[in-house]
C-alpha positions in Angstrom: -2.3 -15.2 -1.2 1.2 -15.1 0.2 2.5 -11.9 1.8 6.2 -11.5 2.1 7.5 -8.6 4.3 11.3 -8.7 4.5 13.7 -6.2 6.0 17.4 -5.9 6.6 19.8 -3.7 8.5 23.5 -3.3 7.6 25.9 -0.7 9.0 23.1 1.7 9.9 21.2 1.4 6.6 17.8 -0.3 6.3 16.0 -1.8 3.4 12.4 -3.1 3.4 10.3 -4.8 0.8 6.7 -6.1 0.9 5.2 -8.2 -1.9 2.0 -10.2 -2.3 1.8 -13.3 -4.5 -1.1 -15.4 -5.6 -0.5 -19.0 -4.3 -2.6 -20.4 -7.2 -0.3 -18.6 -9.7 -2.9 -16.0 -10.7 -5.0 -13.4 -8.9 -8.7 -13.9 -8.8 -10.9 -10.9 -9.8 -11.8 -10.0 -6.2 -8.0 -10.1 -5.4 -7.3 -7.9 -8.4 -9.9 -5.4 -7.2 -8.5 -5.3 -3.7 -5.1 -4.7 -5.1 -6.4 -1.8 -7.2 -8.1 -0.3 -4.1 -4.9 -0.6 -2.0 -2.8 0.9 -4.8 -5.2 3.8 -5.2 -5.1 4.4 -1.4 -1.3 4.4 -1.5 -1.3 6.8 -4.4 -3.6 9.2 -2.6 -1.4 9.0 0.5 1.7 9.8 -1.5 0.0 12.8 -3.1 -1.0 14.1 0.4 2.5 13.7 1.8 3.6 17.2 1.1 5.4 19.8 3.1 3.0 21.5 5.5 0.6 18.6 5.7 0.2 16.5 8.9 0.6 12.8 9.0 -3.2 12.7 9.8 -3.8 14.3 6.4 -1.9 11.5 4.7 -3.8 8.9 6.7 -7.1 10.6 5.9 -6.4 10.7 2.1 -5.7 6.9 2.0 -8.7 6.1 4.3 -11.1 8.0 2.0 -10.1 5.9 -0.9 -10.0 2.6 1.0 -13.4 3.2 2.6 -15.0 4.3 -0.6 -13.7 1.2 -2.4 -13.2 3.1 -5.6 -10.0 3.8 -7.5 
């Protein structure tokens, strides 16, 4: 797998992008499952990122999904 993490700054503005590509041209089943777990953890974190919640609440929401390995 190839991870690309690129960022740029211009006149006070910042852009950032992270992408993962399968070097072989297709993701294997274990790689697909890992992707699903990471995506589910990210979704849980975004749902927890609400006014009044602490950053630790966001971290905990994603950790619970990632540690459980289920999505």
